[in-house]
N, C-alpha and C positions, 0 to 999 in steps of 0.2 A: 637278439635271441641268445639264450644260454641254457645249459643243461644243469639240472639240480636234483638233489635227493632229499627226501623228508628226513629231518634229524630230530624230530620230537615223536613221542608215542603215537599221537594222532593229530593231524593238521586239518582244521576245518576248511572246506572250500565253500565260499559264499557267492551269492548271485551278484552282489555289488561290493565295491571296496569299502565296506563299513561293517563294524562289529555287530550292528543291529540288523544287518541284512540277513535274509534267509540262508541257512546252511543247506546246500544242495548235494554235497557229497563230502568225502574225506579222503585224505591220503594217509596211509599207515607208514610207520617207520621203515625206511629203506626203499620205499616206492619212489620211482623217478618221474620227472616231468620236464617240460620245456617252459622256461620263463619267456613270455612274449612281450610283456610290458612291465616296467618298474616305475612306480610312482614315488614322488619325493617323500610322501608321508608313510612309507614302509609297506604299502600294499603292492602285490605283484599279481599279474594275470598269468595263469599256468594252463598248460595242456597236459593232462595225465598221459603217461606213456602207454599204460595198459589198455585204456578204453577211449582215449582222445577226449575225455570230458574236460570242459573248460570252466574256469571260475577264478575267484579272487582269494588269495591267501596272504599271510604275513610273511615278509621276507625272512624274519628271524626263525621261521620254522623250517628253513631249507638251507642246504649247503651246495654251492656250485661244484660240479664235477666235470671231468673231461668227457668228450663225446664217446671215446672208446669205452669208458666205464658205463656210460648211459646205455649203450647198445649191447652190452653183455646179456646173455640169457638169464632170466630171473626165476630160478626154480628152487633155490634153497631158501626155506622159510622157517620161522620160529614154530616149534611144534606144540608148545604148551599154551594153556589158557593165557598166562602171562609169563614173560621171560625177562631175565635181567641182562641188560646191556651195559657195558662199560664204555662211556663216551667221554673222551678226554679226561679219564681218571675219575669220573663221577658216574654213579650207578643210576639207572632209570629202568622202569618196567614198561615193556612194550607188549602189545596184544598179539594173540594167536594170528599167524599168517603174515607177520611183518617180514619184510624182505631183507635177506642178508646180502645186500648188493655188493658184488665184486669181492666178497670175502674169500681168503685162502687160509686154511688152518685156523679159522676163527678170528682173523685179523684183516683190517683194511685201513687205508689212509684216504680220507676224503679231503683232498688238498692238505691243509695243516691239521686236520682233525683225525685223531686216532680212535678207532672203534674196535672193541674186542668182545667176542661172544663165545662162551664156553658151555652153553646150554644145549638142549636137544634140537636137532635139525630135522625138518621135514623136507624130504626130497620129492617134490611134486612131479619131477620128470620120470621117476621110476615107480611111483606108487600104483598099486592095482586099483583100477576104476570099477570095483565091484560093489555089490550091495553092502557088504560088511564094512568096507572103508567109508562109503558114503554115509552110512548111519553113524559110524564112529565120529566122523567130522561134524555132521549136522547136530548130533546130540550134545556136542561141546557148547553149543549156543543156547541150549534150553534155558528158558526163563530170563534170557537177556532182554532188557527193556527195549521197547520200540523207540526209535529215535529217527525222526525225519532227516534224511541225508546221512545217517550213520552207516558205518562199514566195519564195525569192530565188536568184540565181545563186551565192550563198555557201553554199547548202545547201537542199534542196527535197524534199518528199515527192510521192507520185504525184498526188494531187488538187491540191496546191499548184502543181505543174507545169502541169496542164491549166488550172487557174484563171488563172494568170498569163499563159500564152500567149493565152488568150481575152480577158483584160483588155486586152492590146495590140491586139486586134481590136475592142475596144469591145463585147464580149459578156460579160455579167455572169453568171458561174457561181457557184453556192453553194460552200461551202468543202470539204465532205467528199465522197468518192466516192459514197456512198449517196445524198447529197443531189443531186449532179450528175446521177445516173441518173434522177431524177424530172423533169428538164428536157429540152428538146429533142424532136425527132421520132424515132420508132423507125425503124431501118433493118432490114429483115427478114432479109437475108442478108449474110454477110461479102463475098460476091462483088459486091454492090451498093454497097459502101462507097466513099466519096470521101476524098481527102486532107483531114484535119481532123476527120473523124468521131471520136468518142471511144468506145472499147471498154471495157466494164466486166466485171469478173471476180468470181466468188464463191467462198466456201468450202464445206465439206461441209454446213453448215447453211443454205446459200442466201443468206448475207449478202454484200452487195457489199463487197469488201475492197481492190480495186485498179482503177486506171483508166490509160489511155494513149491517145495520139493516133495514129490510123492514118495512115500515109503513103500506103498503097495497100492492096488486099485481101491482101497478103502480108507487109507490114512494119509494125511499130509502134515508136514512140519513146515511152519511158516511164521513170519514175524507179524503179529497182529495184537497190539497191546504189549505183548512180549512174545518171544519165540516159544511156540507151543505146538502140540500135536492135536489135530482135530480129525473128525470124520469127513469123508468126501463121497459124493455120489454124482450121478450124471448131471444133476442140476447145479451142484456147487458144494461149498463148505458148510458143514453143520458143526456148531460149537459143541465140543464133547461134554461140556459142563452144563450148558443151558438148553441144548437141543435146537437153538435158534439158527436159522440160515443166515450166514454173514457175507458170503460172496457167491457170485454167479459164474459158473464155469464157462469159459470161452473156447480154449484150445489147450492142447498138450504138446510139448516139444521134447525131443530126445537129443542129447549132446554127447553121450558116451555109449 
């Protein structure tokens, strides 16, 4: 077992150690994990620090770090839609919400690797968790393409969207919608919902299959085809463009 940090803009997490395997999640630059298995062909099995999600990644997407660095609080994040990072003297662009792991004055050494950042920093620990901030964050993702397993502005799924917005609020949600539905406090009625509450939707078998962030009791922002704003009522989501009902409301949870 070893500790590691993602050193590429976005690292796919796959169900099996194969490039053709389903991508179930992603790690963003600077996010930490524990490596539990190392295969000879370059695949590693990881456990994500933030949500304990497990899967297979490529070893080249990660850099080993010391345990003291791994356990540091992770609240300084990149603030812009994309930000420039200097990694060993070469520039790369990383997505909104990437972690500036263990940085001091914009610099850090991950073993023999030098990382420098001079862009805008989002301090998730001190940000106000109010409606204005929640909208500011959620709207940055508008029109981002839906991507199964995605967690970034380059492509995102419904629970990846809710998780990443809340990461920027320093609230740690689990990865999948059905897991997130076990967290937070229940909101009894849609009419009592606040901006930032998360609505969950189920299928005919009663399984939670979708999630989105309520802007008010009548509107929701969610990843469905792309990140979009639609209407919502007590039955579920109504597509703002077509008027068709697309999701059936199951429950609402509050986290802030």
